[in-house]
N, C-alpha and C positions, 0 to 999 in steps of 0.2 A: 919914274915912279915905280911902285912895286906891282908885282903880279900876285894876286890873291886868289886863293881857291877856297871855296866854302863847301863842305861836305855835310849836308843836313837834309833830312827829309821833311822839315817844316817849311813850307813855302813862304810863310810870313817872316820867319827869321832870315831866310836867304834874301828876300826882297829888301828887308830893313838894312842888312849888312851891305848888300850890293849898292843900294842907293847912297848910303853914307860914304862908302869908300870911293865910289865913281865921283861923287861931288868933290872929293879931295884929289882927283886926278889919277887914281890907281886903275889898273886893269883888273877886273873881277869876273870870275866864273864860278857858278855853282853847280853842284851835282847832288842828286837826291839819293843816291845809293853809294855804298862803299865800293862795289865793283866798278861803278862808272868813275868814281873819284880816283881810284887807283889807276885806271886806264888814263885818265887825264894827267896824272902825275908822271906817267911814262912818256907823254908826248909833249909836255910843256915844262918850262922852268918856272917854278913857283918859289916866291919869296916868303910867303905867309900862308899858313894853312889853318883854317877854322874847322875843327873836326867834332862832330856830334858823337856822343858815346853810343846812344841807342839808334841803330839804323835798321831799316827792314831786312837787310842782308848780312848784318854783322855787328860786331861791337867795335867802335872806334878806338877804345884802349887796346884791344887786342891786335889791332892793325898797326900800332905805332912802330913795332920793330920793322915791319915791311916798308913803311913809309920812310923811315930813316935811311933806307938803302937808296933812296932817290936823291939826286943832287939838289 
C-alpha cells in the first residue's frame, strides 16, 4: 500500500484523513508544521502528500519547489 504524509496544523483534518486511509490499509503519518513535514520527507519515502497552504511556520504553496526535490 501507499505511504501517505499529511502536513496540516488542523488536528481534526489530520485525524479524519489518517483514519480514512488507515482503514484502506495505507501507512499514514501527519505533521503539524511545515518544518517537521519537510524533515519527515527527508527521512521517509512518501507516495502521497496532503499539504495545507496556511501553516504556522510557512506557506505550503511556497514549499512545493523544495518538496519536489525529494524522491
